[in-house]
C-alpha positions as CSV (number, residue, x, y, z in Angstrom):
1,M,40.9,11.5,-69.0
2,N,37.9,12.3,-71.2
3,C,35.3,14.2,-69.2
4,R,32.6,13.0,-71.6
5,F,33.4,9.4,-70.9
6,L,33.4,10.0,-67.2
7,A,30.0,11.7,-67.4
8,I,28.5,8.8,-69.3
9,L,30.0,6.4,-66.7
10,L,28.5,8.5,-63.9
11,M,25.0,8.5,-65.5
12,T,25.2,4.8,-66.0
13,S,26.2,4.3,-62.4
14,C,23.3,6.5,-61.1
15,F,20.7,4.8,-63.3
16,G,22.0,1.5,-62.0
17,A,21.6,2.8,-58.5
18,I,18.0,3.8,-59.2
19,E,17.2,0.4,-60.7
20,I,18.7,-1.5,-57.8
21,H,16.9,0.7,-55.3
22,A,13.6,-0.1,-57.1
23,Q,14.1,-3.9,-56.4
24,S,11.8,-5.3,-53.8
25,G,12.6,-7.7,-50.9
26,S,15.2,-5.5,-49.2
27,Y,15.2,-2.8,-46.5
28,T,17.6,-0.2,-45.1
29,L,19.2,-0.3,-41.7
30,S,20.5,3.2,-40.7
31,G,21.5,5.2,-37.7
32,F,24.5,6.5,-35.8
33,I,27.4,4.6,-34.1
34,E,28.5,6.1,-30.8
35,D,30.9,5.5,-28.0
36,A,28.9,3.9,-25.2
37,N,30.8,5.8,-22.5
38,S,31.1,9.3,-23.9
39,G,28.3,9.4,-26.5
40,E,30.7,10.7,-29.2
41,Q,30.2,9.5,-32.7
42,L,32.6,6.9,-34.0
43,L,33.9,8.3,-37.3
44,G,34.6,5.5,-39.8
45,A,33.1,2.6,-37.7
46,T,32.4,-0.5,-39.7
47,V,29.1,-2.3,-40.5
48,W,29.4,-5.8,-41.9
49,H,26.8,-8.3,-43.1
50,A,28.5,-11.6,-43.6
51,A,25.6,-13.4,-45.2
52,S,25.7,-11.1,-48.2
53,T,29.4,-10.3,-47.9
54,S,28.5,-6.6,-47.9
55,G,29.4,-3.7,-45.6
56,T,29.8,0.0,-45.2
57,T,31.5,2.5,-42.9
58,A,30.1,5.4,-40.9
59,N,30.7,8.8,-42.4
60,V,32.5,11.7,-40.7
61,Y,29.5,12.2,-38.4
62,G,29.1,8.6,-37.4
63,H,26.1,8.0,-39.6
64,Y,25.7,4.7,-41.5
65,S,23.2,3.2,-44.0
66,I,23.1,-0.4,-45.3
67,T,20.5,-2.2,-47.3
68,L,19.8,-5.8,-46.3
69,P,17.5,-8.6,-47.4
70,E,14.1,-9.0,-45.8
71,G,13.9,-11.3,-42.8
72,K,16.2,-12.3,-39.9
73,Q,19.8,-10.9,-40.3
74,E,22.9,-10.7,-38.2
75,V,25.0,-7.5,-38.5
76,L,28.4,-6.9,-37.0
77,F,29.4,-3.4,-35.8
78,S,33.1,-2.7,-35.1
79,Y,35.6,0.1,-34.6
80,L,39.4,0.0,-33.9
81,G,40.0,-0.2,-30.1
82,Y,36.4,-1.2,-29.3
83,S,34.6,-4.5,-28.6
84,P,32.6,-5.6,-31.7
85,Q,28.9,-6.0,-31.3
86,K,26.6,-8.4,-33.2
87,I,23.0,-7.4,-33.6
88,Q,20.2,-9.8,-34.5
89,I,17.3,-8.1,-36.3
90,D,14.2,-9.1,-38.2
91,L,13.7,-6.8,-41.1
92,G,10.2,-6.2,-42.5
93,E,10.6,-2.5,-43.1
94,D,13.3,0.2,-43.0
95,L,14.8,0.4,-39.5
96,K,16.6,3.2,-37.7
97,L,19.0,1.8,-35.1
98,D,21.7,3.7,-33.1
99,I,24.5,1.6,-31.9
100,Q,26.8,2.1,-28.9
101,L,30.2,0.4,-28.8
102,T,32.3,-0.1,-25.7
103,A,36.0,0.6,-25.7
104,G,38.3,-2.3,-25.0
105,L,39.8,-2.2,-21.5
106,E,42.6,-4.8,-21.5
107,L,46.1,-3.7,-22.3
108,G,47.0,-4.3,-25.9
109,E,43.8,-6.3,-26.5
110,A,43.0,-6.6,-30.1
111,V,39.3,-6.1,-29.4
112,V,38.5,-5.8,-33.1
113,E,39.3,-8.5,-35.6
114,S,39.4,-6.8,-39.0
115,S,36.1,-7.4,-40.8
116,A,36.2,-7.5,-44.5
117,S,35.0,-4.0,-45.1
118,E,37.7,-2.3,-43.0
119,R,40.7,-4.2,-44.4
120,I,43.0,-2.1,-46.5
121,E,42.6,-4.4,-49.5
122,D,38.8,-3.8,-49.5
123,Q,39.0,-0.1,-49.5
124,V,38.6,1.6,-52.9
125,Q,40.5,4.7,-51.7
126,M,44.2,4.4,-52.1
127,S,47.0,6.8,-51.1
128,K,45.2,7.5,-47.8
129,I,46.7,6.9,-44.4
130,E,45.2,7.3,-40.9
131,V,47.2,7.1,-37.8
132,P,45.4,6.6,-34.4
133,I,45.6,9.6,-32.1
134,D,46.5,7.4,-29.2
135,Q,49.4,6.1,-31.1
136,I,50.6,9.6,-32.0
137,K,50.5,10.7,-28.4
138,K,52.9,8.0,-27.4
139,L,55.6,9.0,-29.9
140,P,58.7,10.9,-28.8
141,A,58.0,14.6,-28.6
142,I,60.2,17.7,-28.6
143,A,60.2,19.4,-25.2
144,G,57.3,17.0,-24.3
145,E,54.9,18.6,-26.8
146,V,53.2,16.1,-29.1
147,D,53.0,17.3,-32.7
148,L,50.5,15.8,-35.1
149,L,52.2,17.1,-38.3
150,K,55.6,15.9,-37.2
151,S,54.1,12.4,-36.8
152,L,52.8,12.6,-40.4
153,Q,56.3,13.5,-41.6
154,L,57.2,9.9,-40.7
155,L,54.9,8.5,-43.3
156,P,56.0,7.6,-46.8
157,G,55.5,10.3,-49.4
158,V,55.3,13.0,-46.7
159,Q,58.5,15.0,-46.0
160,S,59.5,17.8,-43.7
161,G,60.9,21.1,-44.9
162,N,63.7,22.6,-42.9
163,E,65.1,20.6,-40.0
164,G,62.6,20.6,-37.1
165,S,59.9,22.3,-39.2
166,S,56.3,21.2,-38.9
167,G,55.5,21.9,-42.5
168,I,54.8,19.0,-44.9
169,Y,55.8,18.4,-48.5
170,V,53.7,15.7,-50.1
171,R,54.8,13.8,-53.2
172,G,56.9,16.7,-54.5
173,G,54.4,19.4,-53.8
174,S,54.7,22.6,-51.9
175,P,53.0,23.6,-48.6
176,D,50.3,25.7,-50.3
177,Q,49.2,22.5,-52.3
178,N,48.0,20.8,-49.1
179,L,44.3,21.3,-48.2
180,I,44.5,21.3,-44.4
181,M,41.0,21.2,-42.9
182,L,40.0,21.5,-39.3
183,D,36.4,20.3,-38.9
184,G,35.9,20.9,-42.6
185,V,37.3,24.4,-42.7
186,P,40.6,25.3,-44.5
187,L,43.5,26.5,-42.5
188,Y,46.1,28.7,-44.2
189,S,48.9,28.6,-41.6
190,V,49.6,25.6,-39.3
191,S,52.8,26.6,-37.5
192,H,53.8,27.8,-34.1
193,L,57.3,28.8,-32.9
194,F,58.6,29.7,-36.3
195,G,57.6,26.4,-37.8
196,F,58.9,24.1,-35.1
197,F,55.4,23.1,-33.8
198,S,52.0,22.8,-35.5
199,V,48.8,24.5,-34.3
200,F,47.1,21.2,-33.7
201,N,46.7,20.4,-30.0
202,A,46.6,16.6,-29.7
203,D,44.3,16.7,-26.7
204,A,41.6,18.4,-28.7
205,V,41.8,16.2,-31.8
206,R,39.8,13.0,-32.3
207,K,40.9,11.9,-35.8
208,I,43.5,12.7,-38.4
209,S,44.1,11.3,-41.9
210,I,46.0,12.3,-45.0
211,T,45.3,11.6,-48.6
212,K,48.2,11.8,-51.1
213,G,46.5,10.8,-54.3
214,G,43.4,9.3,-55.9
215,Y,41.3,12.2,-54.4
216,P,37.6,11.6,-54.3
217,A,35.5,14.2,-56.1
218,R,34.2,15.8,-52.9
219,F,37.7,17.3,-52.4
220,G,39.3,19.9,-54.5
221,G,41.2,23.2,-54.6
222,R,44.7,21.8,-53.9
223,L,47.2,19.7,-55.9
224,S,49.1,17.5,-53.5
225,S,47.2,16.3,-50.4
226,I,44.1,16.4,-48.3
227,L,44.7,16.6,-44.5
228,E,41.5,16.1,-42.5
229,V,41.6,16.9,-38.7
230,T,38.5,16.4,-36.6
231,M,38.1,17.9,-33.2
232,K,36.6,16.0,-30.2
233,E,32.9,16.5,-29.6
234,G,32.9,16.4,-25.9
235,H,31.7,13.9,-23.3
236,K,27.8,13.7,-23.3
237,K,27.5,12.0,-19.9
238,E,29.9,13.5,-17.4
239,V,32.5,16.2,-17.0
240,H,36.1,15.3,-17.6
241,G,39.3,17.3,-17.5
242,A,42.9,16.8,-18.4
243,G,46.0,18.9,-18.2
244,S,49.7,18.8,-18.7
245,I,52.9,20.8,-18.2
246,S,55.8,20.3,-20.5
247,M,59.1,22.2,-20.9
248,L,57.5,24.3,-23.6
249,A,53.9,24.9,-22.7
250,S,51.0,24.1,-20.4
251,K,47.6,23.0,-21.6
252,L,44.2,22.2,-20.1
253,T,41.2,20.4,-21.7
254,L,37.6,20.3,-20.3
255,E,34.7,18.4,-21.8
256,G,31.3,17.4,-20.6
257,P,27.5,17.6,-21.1
258,L,25.5,20.7,-21.5
259,V,22.3,18.6,-21.5
260,K,23.0,15.0,-20.6
261,D,22.9,12.7,-23.6
262,K,21.9,15.5,-25.9
263,A,24.4,18.3,-25.9
264,S,28.1,18.5,-24.9
265,F,31.1,20.9,-25.0
266,M,34.8,20.6,-25.4
267,I,37.3,23.4,-24.7
268,S,41.1,23.1,-24.9
269,G,43.7,25.8,-24.4
270,R,47.5,25.9,-24.6
271,R,50.1,28.5,-23.9
272,T,53.9,28.8,-23.7
273,Y,55.4,30.3,-20.6
274,L,59.0,30.7,-21.5
275,D,58.6,34.5,-21.7
276,L,57.1,34.6,-18.2
277,L,60.3,32.8,-16.8
278,V,63.0,34.5,-18.9
279,N,61.9,38.1,-19.2
280,P,62.5,39.0,-15.5
281,I,66.0,37.6,-15.8
282,I,66.8,39.6,-18.9
283,R,65.4,42.8,-17.4
284,N,67.6,42.4,-14.3
285,A,70.6,41.8,-16.6
286,S,70.0,44.9,-18.7
287,D,72.6,47.8,-18.5
288,D,71.9,50.8,-16.4
289,G,69.7,53.2,-18.3
290,T,68.5,50.6,-20.8
291,Q,65.4,48.4,-20.2
292,V,64.9,45.4,-22.5
293,D,61.5,43.7,-22.6
294,P,61.6,40.7,-25.0
295,R,58.5,38.7,-25.7
296,Y,57.7,35.4,-27.3
297,F,54.7,33.3,-26.7
298,F,52.1,31.3,-28.6
299,H,48.6,30.3,-27.5
300,D,45.7,28.5,-29.1
301,L,42.2,27.7,-28.2
302,N,39.9,24.9,-29.5
303,A,36.3,24.9,-28.6
304,K,33.3,22.9,-29.8
305,I,29.6,22.5,-28.9
306,N,27.3,19.9,-30.4
307,W,23.6,19.5,-29.8
308,R,21.3,16.6,-30.7
309,L,18.0,18.3,-31.6
310,G,16.2,15.0,-32.2
311,D,16.6,11.6,-33.8
312,R,17.4,13.1,-37.2
313,D,19.1,16.5,-36.5
314,R,22.4,17.6,-35.0
315,I,24.1,21.0,-34.8
316,Y,27.9,21.5,-34.3
317,L,29.6,24.8,-33.5
318,S,33.4,24.7,-33.5
319,T,36.2,27.3,-33.4
320,F,39.9,27.6,-33.3
321,Q,42.1,30.6,-32.5
322,G,45.9,30.6,-32.6
323,V,48.3,33.5,-32.0
324,D,52.1,33.8,-32.1
325,D,53.7,37.0,-30.9
326,F,57.5,37.6,-31.0
327,G,59.3,40.9,-30.4
328,V,61.5,43.0,-28.2
329,R,61.1,46.5,-26.8
330,T,64.0,48.6,-25.6
331,R,64.0,51.8,-23.7
332,S,67.1,53.9,-23.2
333,D,67.2,56.9,-21.0
334,F,69.8,59.7,-21.5
335,N,70.3,63.1,-20.2
336,G,67.3,65.1,-21.3
337,G,65.2,62.4,-22.9
338,S,64.7,58.7,-23.9
339,D,64.5,56.4,-26.9
340,D,61.9,53.6,-27.4
341,I,62.3,50.9,-30.0
342,D,59.7,48.2,-30.5
343,L,60.4,45.4,-33.0
344,G,57.6,42.9,-33.6
345,L,56.5,39.9,-35.5
346,D,53.1,38.2,-35.0
347,W,50.8,35.9,-37.0
348,R,47.4,34.5,-36.1
349,N,44.8,32.0,-37.4
350,A,41.0,32.0,-36.8
351,V,38.4,29.4,-37.8
352,L,34.7,29.2,-37.1
353,A,32.3,26.6,-38.4
354,L,28.5,26.0,-37.9
355,R,27.3,22.6,-39.2
356,W,23.8,21.1,-39.4
357,N,23.3,17.4,-40.0
358,H,19.9,16.1,-41.1
359,E,18.8,12.5,-41.8
360,W,16.2,12.8,-44.5
361,G,15.5,9.1,-44.5
362,P,17.2,5.7,-44.2
363,R,19.2,6.3,-47.4
364,L,19.7,10.1,-47.6
365,F,21.9,12.2,-45.2
366,S,23.0,15.8,-45.6
367,N,25.3,18.3,-43.9
368,V,25.3,22.1,-44.3
369,T,28.3,24.1,-43.2
370,L,28.8,27.8,-42.8
371,M,32.4,28.7,-42.3
372,Q,34.9,31.5,-41.7
373,S,38.7,31.3,-41.9
374,S,41.4,34.0,-41.6
375,Y,45.1,34.3,-41.4
376,D,47.0,37.5,-40.6
377,F,50.8,38.3,-40.6
378,N,52.2,41.5,-39.1
379,T,55.8,42.7,-38.7
380,G,57.6,46.0,-38.4
381,F,59.3,48.4,-36.0
382,D,58.3,51.6,-34.2
383,F,61.0,54.1,-33.0
384,S,60.3,57.2,-31.0
385,E,62.6,59.7,-29.3
386,T,61.5,62.1,-26.6
387,N,63.6,65.2,-25.7
388,T,62.7,67.1,-22.6
389,S,63.7,70.7,-22.0
390,G,62.5,72.2,-18.8
391,T,58.7,71.7,-18.6
392,S,58.3,71.0,-22.3
393,S,59.0,67.8,-24.3
394,E,59.1,66.9,-28.0
395,T,58.6,63.4,-29.4
396,T,59.7,62.3,-32.9
397,R,58.3,59.0,-34.2
398,F,59.2,56.8,-37.2
399,A,57.4,53.5,-37.8
400,S,57.2,50.9,-40.6
401,L,54.4,48.4,-40.2
402,Y,53.8,45.5,-42.7
403,N,50.6,43.4,-42.9
404,S,49.4,40.6,-45.2
405,G,46.8,37.9,-44.9
406,I,43.7,36.2,-46.3
407,R,40.0,36.2,-45.1
408,D,37.4,33.6,-46.2
409,I,33.7,33.3,-45.7
410,G,31.6,30.6,-47.3
411,G,29.1,27.8,-47.2
412,R,29.0,24.1,-48.2
413,I,26.3,21.4,-48.6
414,D,27.0,17.7,-48.8
415,F,24.7,14.7,-49.4
416,D,25.2,11.0,-48.8
417,Y,22.8,8.7,-50.7
418,A,22.9,4.9,-50.3
419,P,20.3,3.4,-52.7
420,S,21.8,-0.1,-52.3
421,N,24.8,-2.0,-51.1
422,R,26.3,-1.7,-54.6
423,H,26.2,2.1,-54.7
424,F,27.1,4.9,-52.4
425,V,26.6,8.3,-54.0
426,R,27.9,11.6,-52.7
427,F,27.1,15.0,-54.2
428,G,27.2,18.7,-53.1
429,G,28.8,22.1,-53.6
430,N,30.7,24.9,-52.0
431,V,30.9,28.7,-52.4
432,T,33.8,30.8,-50.8
433,R,34.4,34.5,-50.9
434,H,38.1,35.3,-50.6
435,R,39.7,38.6,-49.6
436,F,43.4,38.6,-50.2
437,L,45.8,41.2,-48.5
438,P,48.9,40.9,-50.8
439,G,51.0,43.0,-48.5
440,A,50.9,46.6,-47.4
441,T,53.4,48.7,-45.5
442,Q,52.3,51.7,-43.4
443,I,55.0,54.4,-43.1
444,I,54.6,56.8,-40.3
445,L,56.9,59.9,-39.7
446,D,55.8,62.3,-37.0
447,A,58.1,65.2,-36.1
448,G,55.5,67.2,-34.3
449,D,54.5,70.5,-35.8
450,E,57.4,70.6,-38.3
451,F,56.6,67.5,-40.3
452,N,53.9,64.8,-40.4
453,F,53.7,61.9,-42.8
454,D,51.5,58.8,-42.8
455,T,50.9,56.6,-45.9
456,I,50.4,53.0,-47.0
457,L,52.5,51.4,-49.7
458,G,51.6,48.1,-51.3
459,S,49.2,46.2,-53.5
460,P,45.5,46.7,-52.9
461,D,43.2,44.0,-51.5
462,I,41.9,41.5,-54.0
463,F,38.4,39.9,-53.8
464,S,37.5,36.7,-55.5
465,T,34.6,34.1,-55.4
466,E,35.4,30.4,-55.7
467,A,32.7,27.7,-56.2
468,F,32.5,24.0,-57.0
469,L,30.0,21.2,-57.5
470,Y,30.8,17.5,-57.3
471,V,29.3,14.1,-57.7
472,E,30.8,10.7,-57.0
473,D,29.6,7.1,-56.8
474,E,31.4,4.2,-55.0
475,V,30.0,1.3,-57.1
476,K,30.5,-2.4,-56.7
477,L,30.8,-3.5,-60.4
478,A,31.4,-7.2,-59.5
479,E,32.1,-9.3,-56.4
480,D,35.8,-8.7,-56.9
481,L,35.8,-5.2,-58.6
482,T,34.8,-1.9,-57.0
483,A,35.3,1.6,-58.3
484,N,34.8,5.2,-57.2
485,V,34.0,7.4,-60.1
486,G,33.4,11.1,-59.8
487,L,33.5,14.6,-61.3
488,H,34.6,17.8,-59.7
489,G,33.7,21.1,-61.4
490,S,35.2,24.4,-60.0
491,A,35.1,28.0,-61.0
492,L,36.7,31.3,-60.0
493,A,35.6,34.9,-60.5
494,V,38.3,37.4,-59.8
495,E,38.9,41.0,-60.8
496,G,39.1,41.0,-64.5
497,A,39.1,37.2,-65.0
498,N,36.9,34.1,-64.9
499,Y,38.2,30.5,-64.8
500,A,36.4,27.1,-64.9
501,S,37.7,23.6,-64.7
502,L,36.3,20.0,-64.9
503,Q,38.3,17.5,-62.9
504,P,37.6,13.8,-63.4
505,R,38.4,11.3,-60.6
506,L,38.6,7.5,-60.8
507,A,39.7,4.9,-58.4
508,V,39.5,1.1,-59.0
509,N,40.0,-1.9,-56.6
510,K,40.4,-5.4,-58.1
511,R,40.5,-8.3,-55.5
512,L,42.8,-11.2,-56.3
513,P,42.2,-14.8,-55.4
514,N,44.9,-14.8,-52.8
515,G,43.1,-12.0,-50.9
516,A,45.3,-9.1,-52.0
517,A,44.1,-6.2,-54.0
518,L,45.3,-4.3,-57.0
519,K,44.5,-0.6,-57.0
520,A,44.7,2.2,-59.5
521,S,43.6,5.8,-59.5
522,Y,43.5,9.0,-61.6
523,A,42.8,12.5,-60.4
524,A,42.9,15.9,-62.0
525,M,43.1,18.9,-59.7
526,T,42.9,22.7,-60.1
527,Q,44.1,25.3,-57.5
528,F,43.0,28.9,-57.5
529,V,45.0,30.1,-54.5
530,N,48.8,30.5,-54.5
531,L,51.5,30.9,-51.9
532,L,54.6,33.0,-52.5
533,A,57.2,31.4,-50.2
534,N,60.7,32.3,-49.2
535,E,62.3,28.8,-49.1
536,G,65.2,29.9,-47.0
537,L,63.1,31.4,-44.2
538,T,61.3,29.5,-41.5
539,L,59.3,32.7,-40.6
540,P,55.7,32.8,-41.8
541,T,56.5,35.6,-44.3
542,D,54.6,33.8,-47.0
543,L,52.0,35.7,-49.1
544,W,48.7,34.1,-50.1
545,L,47.6,35.4,-53.5
546,P,44.8,34.4,-56.0
547,S,44.9,33.5,-59.6
548,T,44.2,36.6,-61.7
549,A,43.9,37.7,-65.3
550,R,47.8,37.5,-65.5
551,I,48.3,34.5,-63.2
552,R,46.7,31.3,-64.4
553,P,45.5,28.6,-61.9
554,Q,47.8,25.8,-60.9
555,Q,46.7,22.4,-62.3
556,S,47.9,18.8,-62.0
557,W,47.0,15.3,-62.9
558,Q,48.2,12.3,-61.0
559,V,48.0,8.6,-61.7
560,A,48.9,5.9,-59.2
561,V,48.9,2.1,-59.2
562,G,49.6,-0.3,-56.3
563,G,48.7,-3.3,-54.2
564,A,47.6,-3.9,-50.6
565,K,47.1,-6.9,-48.3
566,T,46.5,-7.6,-44.6
567,Y,48.7,-10.2,-42.9
568,G,47.2,-10.7,-39.5
569,E,47.6,-7.4,-37.8
570,L,50.0,-6.0,-40.4
571,E,48.7,-3.8,-43.3
572,V,51.1,-3.8,-46.2
573,S,50.8,-1.4,-49.2
574,L,53.0,-0.6,-52.2
575,E,52.3,2.3,-54.6
576,G,53.9,3.9,-57.6
577,Y,52.8,7.3,-58.8
578,Y,53.4,10.0,-61.4
579,K,52.2,13.6,-61.0
580,S,52.5,16.5,-63.5
581,M,52.0,20.1,-62.4
582,D,51.5,23.3,-64.3
583,G,51.0,27.0,-63.4
584,L,53.4,26.8,-60.4
585,L,54.2,30.2,-58.9
586,S,57.7,31.4,-57.8
587,Y,59.5,34.7,-57.2
588,K,61.6,35.8,-60.2
589,E,65.3,35.7,-59.5
590,G,66.2,38.8,-57.4
591,A,62.6,39.4,-56.2
592,S,61.7,38.8,-52.6
593,F,59.3,39.2,-49.7
594,G,58.1,42.7,-48.8
595,A,55.8,45.3,-50.1
596,G,58.7,47.4,-51.3
597,A,59.5,44.8,-53.9
598,F,56.2,45.5,-55.6
599,Q,56.5,49.3,-55.8
600,T,59.3,49.9,-58.3
601,N,58.0,52.0,-61.2
602,G,54.4,51.3,-60.0
603,S,54.8,47.5,-60.3
604,T,52.6,45.0,-58.5
605,W,53.2,41.6,-57.0
606,E,52.3,40.1,-60.4
607,D,55.5,41.7,-61.8
608,A,57.6,40.0,-59.2
609,V,56.6,36.4,-60.0
610,T,56.8,33.8,-62.8
611,Q,55.0,30.6,-63.6
612,G,56.3,27.2,-64.6
613,E,55.8,23.5,-64.4
614,G,56.9,20.6,-62.3
615,R,56.7,16.8,-62.1
616,S,57.1,14.2,-59.3
617,Y,57.2,10.5,-59.5
618,G,58.3,7.6,-57.4
619,A,57.3,4.6,-55.2
620,E,56.2,4.2,-51.6
621,M,56.0,1.2,-49.3
622,L,54.2,1.1,-45.9
623,I,54.0,-1.7,-43.4
624,Q,51.7,-0.6,-40.5
625,K,50.4,-2.1,-37.3
626,K,47.7,-0.1,-35.5
627,K,46.8,-2.4,-32.6
628,G,48.3,-4.7,-30.0
629,R,50.9,-4.0,-27.3
630,T,53.4,-3.3,-30.0
631,S,52.4,-1.0,-32.8
632,G,54.0,1.3,-35.4
633,W,55.1,1.3,-39.0
634,L,57.9,1.0,-41.5
635,G,57.9,3.4,-44.4
636,Y,60.1,3.9,-47.5
637,T,59.9,6.4,-50.3
638,L,61.9,6.5,-53.5
639,S,61.1,9.7,-55.4
640,W,62.1,12.4,-57.9
641,S,60.8,15.9,-58.1
642,D,61.8,18.9,-60.3
643,R,60.7,22.3,-61.6
644,Q,61.1,24.4,-64.8
645,F,60.5,28.1,-65.1
646,D,61.4,30.1,-68.2
647,E,62.8,33.0,-66.1
648,I,64.7,30.9,-63.5
649,N,67.9,28.9,-64.1
650,S,68.1,30.1,-67.7
651,G,64.9,28.1,-68.4
652,N,66.5,24.8,-67.6
653,R,64.8,22.1,-65.4
654,F,66.2,21.9,-61.9
655,P,65.6,19.7,-58.8
656,F,62.9,20.9,-56.4
657,T,64.4,22.2,-53.2
658,Y,62.8,19.4,-51.2
659,D,63.5,16.7,-53.8
660,R,64.6,13.7,-51.7
661,R,65.7,10.5,-53.4
662,H,65.4,8.1,-50.4
663,D,63.4,8.5,-47.3
664,V,63.1,5.8,-44.6
665,S,61.2,5.9,-41.3
666,I,60.7,3.3,-38.5
667,V,58.3,3.9,-35.7
668,V,57.8,1.6,-32.8
669,V,55.5,1.9,-29.8
670,H,55.4,-0.7,-27.0
671,E,53.0,-0.6,-24.1
672,L,54.6,-1.9,-20.8
673,S,51.5,-1.3,-18.8
674,E,48.3,0.8,-18.7
675,K,50.4,3.8,-17.6
676,W,53.9,3.2,-19.2
677,S,55.0,2.8,-22.8
678,L,58.2,3.0,-24.7
679,S,58.5,4.5,-28.2
680,G,61.2,5.3,-30.7
681,T,61.6,6.7,-34.2
682,W,64.5,6.4,-36.7
683,V,64.6,8.4,-39.9
684,Y,67.0,8.5,-42.8
685,G,66.6,10.9,-45.8
686,T,68.7,12.1,-48.7
687,G,69.9,15.7,-48.2
688,R,67.9,18.6,-49.6
689,A,68.9,20.3,-52.8
690,L,70.5,23.7,-52.6
691,T,72.4,26.4,-54.7
692,L,76.0,27.2,-53.8
693,N,78.6,29.6,-55.2
694,E,80.5,27.6,-57.8
695,V,83.1,30.2,-58.9
696,Q,84.8,32.9,-56.9
697,Y,87.4,35.3,-58.2
698,G,88.9,38.6,-57.2
699,S,89.3,41.9,-58.9
700,V,89.9,45.6,-58.2
701,L,87.7,48.7,-58.7
702,P,88.5,52.4,-58.4
703,S,87.9,53.5,-54.8
704,Y,85.7,56.5,-53.9
705,Y,88.7,57.8,-51.9
706,G,91.2,57.3,-54.7
707,G,93.3,54.3,-55.7
708,L,92.0,50.8,-56.1
709,E,89.8,48.7,-53.9
710,P,89.8,44.8,-53.9
711,I,86.4,43.2,-54.6
712,T,85.3,39.6,-54.7
713,F,82.8,38.2,-57.4
714,E,80.9,35.0,-56.8
715,V,79.1,33.0,-59.5
716,P,76.3,30.7,-58.2
717,S,75.9,27.2,-59.5
718,N,72.9,26.0,-61.5
719,R,69.7,26.1,-59.3
720,N,69.7,23.3,-56.6
721,S,72.7,21.5,-58.2
722,F,74.3,20.6,-54.8
723,R,73.1,18.3,-52.0
724,M,73.2,18.6,-48.3
725,S,74.4,15.6,-46.3
726,P,71.6,13.1,-45.3
């Protein structure tokens, strides 16, 4: 799409917004929408003015702003699962009004009838799905542990990787192309237990949504999806606690007021305990003279504090810490000494965010975020042998310790400006300082006084600065035509290179006479961070790396068209999409994980990779029911996805590893009573693509010991030319 055309459209839209704002005879109603019981903000609550057939939704902080005619007005406030509230007001000036909604108490009660502004056909945004947390908690869970990402894998266009993995592949993209944000801060690894569980503790999460296309301009930096996870804020009125024990882990959540009605906290912790139960048994079963101490556990901690400083200011401080530790240590005693071997593998995430909201006036709202995010991966072994002779002892040690990771620190500012009911403008920017650790191996050899060696092999750390600016306007062009038009501009400064990119965004909603809506969207995306992944491994041995002077950024454009309509309590949507990708990164054939792969003849990680292109296209259908005693969804995906690299598969195009032609999912939740519910899921998917040996033949070679030695040669098929069973 021509960026000049989009800029003209944006300017026209903004001038129109100013002109409408200048009109007299109207005033703005604004404030926050909260839960009457807990005081938590209701993200995405609906505000509807039937007389003018106009409405709006609260932003991610529960703030709303709507412009209404002068005089007596009736406004409806609603939120899924809450009793709607009608307010009678007499507008003679701008009015600030905070609203408290009460949760519905009756089982399966449809306490909210969909107002026009919350129906799927009235939303400009397409390719976005939100699943209620309460519904997710009732789905079947492995070992009793609810997993948010596994629930998203049941949605159309979202696929799992290896069986049981919590990773997600969206519309033919790879895991690094998903922007996963916890309270607005990117997360770089979302797996526990070698990928079988995600890091998201459902007891600490208030809202989750995924956007697969038609991305608004306020988002950028990834090609395939935007996953927004929002933590609970904490009860502002009284202390509450909840805990659970499953076959896998135990968890405890506490929340309550720090200052009643003004400040609150939430803290939630989770830990596995399998190691505490199994380790004593293994130790007792060890052979005489050998002690075995295996370990595996993961734990995570979510914590959040929010403080209402006044009518117009709020501060939020949130953090997440997650750790996985796997390994085994053995000690063998022998006559005159002992051996110690410690094999280990651990990875950890850390996120910290400080946010400040300010309401500048009835039409202007801002949020400032300071953030820090880090991911570290460590593996290796440490061997030592101690020999004792009389009163003296001598220890020899050999260790190989590998480390990789990424560290971010940054800041972001966002503005919401609502000049009229026909325009909702968002603009802002972000700056992030990246530090990449591409992989380093520390080699230690200590033989006492005779020999001592300690060195680090691997690529040096890489520093880069990434920034973006954006502006978007959701504009009502006519009574039956709404659009979201925006522009996202990003830039990267990295050692020896600078990149800049303009990315236009456009989404259009056309209402039809029968109540349905036709939707279309276009989005260009640029990604400056890359993930080198070993597709055959479920271990978190992936390397995060930046674009450099030799590695160009990943880029994509995606177009989607579809329709949507609400039938009673059923939301029905159908979409078709096409996505083109360039600058994709992959290991060259024969290259692999490990710092040693980057050290031959002084080579770096850039010598071990190649870049290519990809494409993905298909159709998706979703029938979803979010409320009532029986809820759930039916999803179907028909898709194709492939890749092409000059240095892989002889330069020929080949199916993406997770190309899946058909994907069907059925999810049903039925509430029997306030305490009991039944749920079930059914999934069918085409098998993943894989490479097998196509030809095998035998031969003989001269043996080192004389004579001939038989040997078998295997010739692999073309890349991913075979399919696993469904």
